C-alpha positions as CSV (number, residue, x, y, z in Angstrom):
1,M,-30.4,-44.7,-55.6
2,S,-27.7,-47.4,-56.0
3,L,-25.9,-47.4,-59.4
4,K,-24.5,-50.9,-58.8
5,G,-27.3,-53.0,-60.3
6,P,-28.1,-50.9,-63.4
7,L,-24.5,-50.1,-64.2
8,D,-23.3,-53.7,-63.6
9,S,-26.0,-54.9,-65.9
10,L,-25.2,-52.4,-68.6
11,L,-21.4,-53.1,-68.5
12,Q,-21.8,-56.8,-68.4
13,S,-24.2,-56.8,-71.3
14,G,-21.6,-54.9,-73.4
15,V,-19.1,-57.7,-72.7
16,A,-21.6,-60.5,-73.2
17,D,-22.8,-59.3,-76.6
18,G,-19.3,-58.7,-77.8
19,S,-19.4,-55.0,-78.0
20,V,-16.2,-54.8,-75.9
21,P,-13.8,-57.4,-74.6
22,G,-13.5,-55.6,-71.3
23,V,-14.7,-52.5,-69.6
24,T,-14.1,-50.6,-66.4
25,A,-16.1,-47.7,-64.9
26,A,-16.0,-45.4,-62.0
27,V,-18.5,-42.7,-60.9
28,T,-17.8,-40.0,-58.4
29,D,-19.6,-37.1,-56.9
30,R,-18.4,-34.2,-54.8
31,D,-18.1,-36.6,-51.8
32,G,-16.1,-39.2,-53.5
33,L,-16.4,-42.6,-55.2
34,I,-19.9,-43.9,-55.6
35,Y,-19.4,-46.7,-58.1
36,E,-16.5,-48.8,-59.4
37,S,-16.3,-52.0,-61.3
38,G,-14.8,-54.0,-64.2
39,F,-16.0,-56.7,-66.5
40,G,-14.6,-58.9,-69.2
41,E,-10.9,-59.6,-69.9
42,R,-7.8,-57.3,-69.8
43,A,-6.7,-58.8,-73.1
44,I,-8.7,-60.9,-75.6
45,D,-8.5,-64.6,-74.7
46,S,-6.1,-64.0,-71.8
47,G,-8.4,-65.3,-69.1
48,I,-7.2,-62.4,-67.0
49,A,-10.2,-60.5,-65.6
50,M,-10.7,-56.8,-66.1
51,T,-10.9,-55.2,-62.7
52,A,-11.6,-51.6,-61.6
53,D,-7.8,-51.0,-61.3
54,S,-6.9,-52.3,-64.7
55,V,-4.8,-49.9,-66.7
56,G,-5.8,-49.1,-70.3
57,W,-4.8,-46.6,-73.0
58,I,-7.6,-44.0,-73.4
59,A,-5.6,-41.9,-75.9
60,S,-7.4,-38.6,-76.8
61,M,-10.1,-39.2,-74.3
62,T,-7.8,-37.8,-71.7
63,K,-8.6,-34.3,-73.0
64,A,-12.1,-34.3,-71.6
65,I,-10.9,-35.6,-68.2
66,T,-7.9,-33.2,-68.0
67,G,-9.9,-30.2,-69.2
68,T,-12.6,-30.9,-66.6
69,A,-10.0,-31.2,-63.8
70,A,-8.2,-28.1,-64.9
71,M,-11.4,-26.0,-65.0
72,Q,-12.3,-27.3,-61.5
73,L,-8.9,-25.9,-60.3
74,V,-9.6,-22.6,-62.1
75,E,-13.1,-22.4,-60.4
76,Q,-11.4,-23.1,-57.0
77,G,-8.9,-20.3,-57.7
78,K,-6.0,-22.6,-57.4
79,I,-4.7,-21.9,-61.0
80,D,-5.4,-19.1,-63.5
81,L,-6.1,-19.7,-67.2
82,D,-3.7,-17.0,-68.3
83,E,-0.8,-17.4,-65.9
84,P,2.3,-19.0,-67.4
85,A,1.9,-22.8,-67.3
86,G,5.6,-23.0,-66.4
87,T,4.6,-21.9,-62.9
88,W,3.2,-25.4,-62.2
89,A,4.9,-27.4,-65.0
90,P,8.4,-26.0,-65.2
91,Y,9.4,-27.8,-68.4
92,L,6.7,-25.8,-70.3
93,A,8.7,-22.7,-69.5
94,E,11.6,-24.3,-71.4
95,A,9.7,-25.0,-74.6
96,Q,11.2,-23.7,-77.9
97,V,9.6,-22.9,-81.2
98,L,10.9,-24.6,-84.3
99,E,11.8,-22.0,-86.9
100,G,13.1,-24.3,-89.5
101,F,16.3,-26.1,-90.3
102,G,19.8,-24.7,-90.9
103,E,23.2,-25.9,-91.9
104,N,23.6,-29.7,-91.8
105,N,19.8,-30.1,-91.3
106,K,20.2,-28.8,-87.7
107,P,16.9,-27.5,-86.2
108,V,16.7,-23.8,-85.7
109,L,14.9,-23.0,-82.4
110,R,13.9,-19.8,-80.7
111,A,12.2,-18.8,-77.5
112,P,8.4,-18.3,-77.7
113,K,7.0,-14.8,-78.0
114,R,4.9,-15.3,-74.9
115,P,4.7,-18.0,-72.2
116,I,2.4,-21.0,-72.7
117,T,-0.7,-20.7,-70.6
118,L,-3.4,-23.2,-69.4
119,R,-5.7,-21.4,-71.9
120,H,-3.3,-22.3,-74.7
121,L,-3.0,-25.9,-73.6
122,L,-6.8,-26.4,-73.3
123,T,-7.6,-24.7,-76.7
124,H,-4.7,-26.5,-78.4
125,T,-3.0,-23.2,-79.3
126,A,0.3,-23.8,-77.4
127,G,2.1,-24.8,-80.5
128,F,2.5,-28.5,-79.9
129,G,2.0,-30.9,-82.8
130,Y,2.4,-34.5,-84.0
131,A,5.0,-35.9,-86.4
132,N,2.4,-37.7,-88.3
133,W,0.5,-34.5,-89.1
134,D,3.3,-32.0,-89.7
135,I,6.3,-32.5,-92.0
136,S,8.5,-30.1,-90.0
137,I,7.8,-31.9,-86.7
138,K,8.5,-35.2,-88.5
139,R,11.8,-33.9,-89.7
140,Y,12.7,-32.6,-86.3
141,V,11.9,-35.9,-84.6
142,E,14.0,-37.8,-87.2
143,T,16.9,-35.3,-87.0
144,T,17.0,-35.3,-83.2
145,Q,16.1,-39.0,-82.9
146,L,13.4,-38.1,-80.3
147,P,10.7,-40.6,-79.8
148,T,7.3,-39.8,-81.3
149,S,4.5,-38.8,-79.0
150,N,2.7,-42.1,-79.5
151,S,5.8,-44.3,-78.9
152,G,5.3,-44.6,-75.2
153,D,9.0,-43.7,-74.8
154,I,9.4,-41.0,-72.1
155,R,12.8,-39.3,-71.9
156,D,14.1,-36.7,-69.5
């Protein structure tokens, strides 16, 4: 069964009725790509067509995609849920825990009690947070002049 006709119709109708200004979709199975297309505009009133390779911000929707990919790697025996995540993402082995603030408002950091694992990352128990949800993280970001997680600013 070809997905092209039904999916094209569905996606085009969402653009035509104003539900979305633009949309892309891709469908795969174990053998690879079986559908890919885009409809509408990349930016409202831009006249630039949305294509299958258009880049968009999907924010928290990455969690479902990342979680699925990670669990596929676990199923394949390529990674383990409980091994230190620093094995494949070395910067995670360098993570520190914010204990509080000391003299001159300087952050007090310590090593974690145990390594961060994939299980921690997938269950949101690795200790990461957002400045807009936690006053201590907000203070840390302000004190260290680090960009917030939603700024798009990536620093080494």
